C-alpha positions in Angstrom: 78.5 -61.6 52.7 82.0 -61.1 51.3 83.6 -63.6 48.8 86.4 -64.1 51.3 84.0 -65.7 53.8 81.9 -67.5 51.2 84.6 -69.2 49.2 86.6 -71.1 51.9 88.6 -74.1 50.9 88.4 -76.4 54.0 90.7 -79.0 52.6 94.1 -77.6 51.6 96.0 -80.1 49.6 99.3 -78.2 49.4 99.4 -76.1 52.6 99.4 -77.3 56.2 98.4 -74.7 58.8 99.2 -75.7 62.4 98.3 -75.6 65.2 94.6 -74.9 64.7 93.1 -73.9 67.1 95.9 -71.7 68.3 96.6 -69.3 71.1 99.1 -67.2 69.2 101.5 -68.7 66.7 100.5 -70.4 63.4 103.0 -72.1 61.1 102.6 -72.7 57.4 104.2 -75.8 55.8 104.5 -77.1 52.2 104.0 -73.8 50.5 105.0 -73.5 46.9 107.6 -70.8 47.0 108.2 -70.7 50.7 109.7 -67.4 51.7 107.4 -65.4 49.4 104.3 -66.6 51.2 101.8 -63.7 51.8 98.9 -64.2 54.2 95.9 -62.1 54.9 93.6 -62.6 57.9 89.9 -61.7 57.7 87.2 -61.6 60.3 83.9 -63.4 59.5 82.3 -60.2 58.1 85.1 -60.2 55.4 87.0 -57.3 56.8 90.8 -57.7 56.4 92.4 -57.6 59.9 96.1 -58.1 59.0 98.5 -59.0 56.2 101.8 -60.9 56.9 104.7 -62.2 54.8 106.4 -65.4 55.9 105.7 -68.9 57.1 105.2 -68.1 60.9 102.3 -65.9 61.9 101.8 -64.4 65.4 98.1 -63.8 65.9 98.3 -63.4 69.7 96.9 -59.9 69.4 93.6 -61.1 68.0 90.5 -61.7 70.2 89.3 -65.2 70.6 87.1 -66.4 67.7 87.1 -67.7 64.2 89.0 -66.0 61.4 89.6 -66.6 57.7 93.2 -67.2 56.6 94.0 -66.4 52.9 97.4 -67.8 51.9 98.9 -66.6 48.6 102.0 -68.4 47.4 103.1 -67.9 43.8 100.0 -68.3 41.6 98.1 -70.4 44.2 95.6 -69.0 46.7 94.3 -71.1 49.7 91.6 -70.1 52.2 90.7 -71.8 55.4 89.2 -71.0 58.9 91.5 -70.7 61.9 90.4 -70.6 65.5 92.1 -68.2 68.0 91.7 -69.4 71.6 
């Protein structure tokens, strides 16, 4: 399996991702640099689905399921699972 899927940090100390589960919109809070937040979304096979800049993500186009969210903010990288309903 891909390192994206294997190395998930379930407990993010500096980043809040809400709501999770979601039906479409995800918000990021407490990021280090704020506006320069870059996020990648991966499926469970490790394939990158999307990349987004900003603190509000619209994932309404994704099918229901579990995805990996990789948030990069400055020199920090956080990974967690998100559930799309």
